[in-house]
N, C-alpha and C positions, 0 to 999 in steps of 0.2 A: 051583517056587514062583512064584506070580503076582507080577508087578511091583507090583500094587496093595498087596501086603503088605510091600514093601521099605521100608527106613528113610527114604529121600528122600520117598517118597509119604506115609508117615505124618506126616512133618514138614510137608509141603505142605498136607495136608488135615486135620491133627489139631486138633480143637477150634475154638471160636469166639473170635475176637479182636476183637470189636466191629464197628462198621460204618464204611464210608467216608462222607465228607461228601457231602451231596447238592449237586450243582452248581446245580440249580434253586433250592434254598432260599437258597444264598449269593448267587446272581445277583439274586434278588428282593429280598433284604435290602439289598444294595449298590446296587440300581437300576443294574446294569451293562448298558448298552445300546450305547453307542458302541463300535465295534470297530476294531482295527488289526491288519493282518497283520504278524507279527513274523518271518516266515520260519522257517528251520530252525537250531536251535542245541542245544547240550548243556544239559540241565536236571537239577539235582540231584534224585536220587531222593527225598530227604527232603522236598522241596517238593511232591511229587505226593500230594495228600491226599484226592482224591475222584474221582468218576466222573460221566459224563453218562448218567444213566438206568439204570445197571446196579449200583447200590449194594446191591441185594438178592442179586446173584449172587456177590459177593466180600466177604470180611471186611475188617477195617481194615488188614490187611497185603497186600491184593490177592490173597489165597489164595482160589481158587475153592471154593465150597461143594459142588460136584458133582465126584465122582471121575471122571466120564466125560471130563473135560477133561484128564486126566493124560497121555495119549499126546502130545497137541499141546504141552503144557507141557514135557515132557521133551525133545521134539524141538527146541523153541526153545532150551532150555538147552544141548543138545549143539551146536547151531549156533553159539551164542555162545562156547562153549568152543573150538570149532574156528576161531574168528575169521572166520566167514562174515558177509558183509554182509547186514544186515536193513533193511527199509524203516523210516524214522522213524515213531515213534508220533505220534498226533494229540492235541493238548492244547488246552484252553481255559485262559486265564490270567485270574484276577481278583486284582488287586494282587499279592501275593507267593505266591499259591497256584495250583496247577495241577490240572486235572481231566481225566481220560482220556476222550477220545471214541473212540479206536481204539488198541488195543495193550495191553490189560490183562494178557495173558499175558506179553508182553515185559517189562512193568514188574516182574512177579513174578519172572521168570527173572533179570532184572538184579539184583534184591534178593537172591535166593538165591545168586548168584555173587559177591556182595560189591561190585558195581559202584556207584560213587558218583554217576554221572550217565548219562543216556541221551539219544540223539539224538531230537529231537522237532520237529514242525512246529507252530507256535504261533499261535493267534488270541487276542489280548488283548481283553478286554471291560473298558472303563474305568468305574470306579464314579462315580455321580453323586449318591448320597445326601448330604445336606447335613450332613456331619460334619467336624470338624477333621482327623481322620485322612485322610479322602478328599481334602480340599482340599490337604493337604500332598502326598499321593500324586500328584494331578494336576499340581501344580507341579513336582515332581521329574521326572516322566515328560516333561512338556512341555519342560523345560530339557534333559534328556538327548537327546530326539529332535531338537530344534532344533540342538543342538551336535554331533549325530552321534556321541555317545559310546556305548560298549557298557556301561559301568559306571554305576551310579546313585549320586548323591551324596545323603546322608541329612541333611537339615536339619530341625530340630524347631520352627521358627517360620515363620509365613506371610510371604510377600512379601519373602523374602531372596535369592532366586536372581538378582534384578536386579543385586546386587553382583558375582556371579560372571560374569554376562553382560557387565557393564562391564569387568571384568578381561580377558575374552576380546577385547572390542573394542579395548581399549588394546594388548593383545598383538598383535592383528591389524595395527594401524597400525604398530607397531614392526617386525614382520616384513616389512611392505611398503615400508618406507623404502628408497628407492633401487632397488627391484625394478621392472623394466620388462617383462621377459619373463615371469616367473612371479609372479602375484599370488595371495596366500593368501586363500581364501574363509573365511567364518566357521567352517564345520565343520573345515577344515584347521587354522586357527589354534586352534580349541578343542582339537583333539587334541594339538597341540604344547603348549599351555598345560597340559593335563591331565598330560602325561608329564614336562614340564620344570619346572613351577612347582607345580601342585597336589599331585602325588604326592610330591615331595621334602618339602614342608612337612608334609603329613599324616603321612608316615613319621617325621619328627622328633617331631611331636606324639604319635604312637602310642608311640614308643619312650620318651618322657618319662613316660608314665603320667598326664599331666595330666587326662585325662577322669575319673579316679577321684575327683578333687576336685569334679566337676561332675555330680552325680546327674541322670539324665534327659537328659543331653546326649551328643552324639556327637563323635568326632574331627573330623568335618566341620563341626560347630558351632564348634569351637575354631579350625579353619582360617579360617572366616569371620570370627570375632572378631579374631584376630591380624592377618589380612591386611587387613581394613578399617581397623584402627587404624594399622597400619604404612604401608600403601600408598595408601589412599584418603583418610583423614583426617589422616595424618601426625602423629598425637598422640605425644608423648613420655610414656612410662609413668612414673608417680610411684614405682613400685616394680618389682622384678624387674630390677635392674641387669644388663646383659649381653645383653639381647635384641637390641639394635641391632647388636651385633658379629656375632651369629649370623644374624639376619634383617635385612638392610639395609632402609632405608625406601623403597627403590626396587625395584619388582617385577622389573624386568629385571636389576638388579644381583644380586638373589637368584638368579635363573635362571643367571646367569654363574657365581656362586659355587658353586652346586650342581653345575654341569657339571664341576667339578674332581674330583668324588667319584663312586665307584660307590655303589649302594644300600647295600652292606655297609659303606661308609666314611663314611656321613653322620655329621656331628659330633653328639655327645650334647647334648641340650637340657637339660643340668644343669650346675651349677657347685658347686665345693667351697667351703665356708665354714670358716675356722679361727677358733675362739673359745676364749677362756680363761675358765674358770669358777672363781670363788673361793667356797669353801664353809666354813661353820662347822658343826661336828658336836658332839654330846654326847660327852664323853670316854669314857664306858663303852661306846659303840657304835662308836668310831673304827675299829677293825680290821675289824669286820663291814661297815661302810659302805665302807671302802676296797676290800674284796674284791668287793663288789657293783658298785661303780663301775668297777673295773678290768676286770670281766667284760664291760662294755658295748663293743660293737664300735666305736662312735664315739669312745671315749676312747683317745687315742694315747699320752698321757703323764699320769702322776699324781705329785705331789710333796707330801709332808707337810712343813709349815713351822711355825716358831715365830713367835708374834706375834698380831696381831688376827685373822689368817686361819689356819685349820687345814689346808686342802687346796687345791692348785691343780691344775686339770685342763686339759690341752690337748685340745680336742675338734675333730673334723672332721665336718662335716655336708654332706649333698647337698641342693640345692634346685633346682627347675626355674626357668626364667628368668621366670616370671610371679609368683613368690612373693618376698616380702621376706625379708631376713636376719632381721629381728626376729621375723617370724611363725614361721620354722623354729626359731630358737633358743628362743623361748618354748615351742613345742610340746615340744622336747626336755627343757628344764629342768623344766617343770611335769609332763611325762608320764613322764620316766625318772629324774630325780634327786630332785626334791622329795618324791615319795611314799616314798622309802627311809626307814625308821625310823631316827632318830638325826640326820638332816639338819635343822639348825635354820634356816639361811638360805643363799641363793646370790646371787652377783653375777656378771654377765657382762661381759667386755671383748672388743671386736672390734678386732683390729689394724688400724692404718691402713696406713702404709708398712712393709713387712717386708723385712729382708735376712737371708738364712740362709746360713751356711757349710756346705758339704758335709762 
């Protein structure tokens, strides 16, 4: 039986799956003219979306439209399986998308073998079209290149990287205190800042889930907001009690504090609130209300009492350090307790000083 009828070949050449994006159309739209050699690095396969000039020869999954290419393709796949070294493919980059100049068959082979990334030599073309997206992109790339960082920081407002540059300058001065033989350059200080200050705080923010409360914002936006308030402006927050204990108002003090932990040991950017909720209910619904309330995970104790109050709940809630107690308590009582049929009224009490016997 011919290999052209084998299952792998049927899969590789079966059907039409759309078209690749045209490099020339994207380049024209973005007015991408200035170029920067990015050297060789691993590129996620998912970000390779188009081709330079050969978008009629391959479908949207880089599968060749001609079966004559099959021997070459199968040979590349076997070489990859055997772990043989292959030359890097050549890519053009426009913003976060990549276009193949040379190496289409290697891209397909990598896809078929389930590889997530491929080694590539990259020439980036910077967009110059006058759009907000492009301005933000140029800012983040300029900051990344000046700092000598490999990762990109994603901010959603213009003219904000100046704050991060100031943090790096301050950190550079701190590192160079008393240093006579080894002086930290700006890129060296930037890399230390990234790993010992920026990454720990972003990890705390990401673990807290704060970004869910801020649609359209990124964890990096929240890093900027918190760090500027804490370290640049020295503002005391009017709510979110506890942030100063976790994130000191001095950047280097935060760095020292985080050095005590591994990444897996970073403290949780959340705090437990204990609140007592006094509830009045309609008599005929009391048992059903009690059952529904006690089923709530946040309810730790429930007591039926005689007098002007029918039920007393002990509730424990979690809040992040940028939220107020009142905000979280209000969300819980109005979202989880008040809608229960039979609940007539609620009153909340927050303990001041508490002493508990084991």
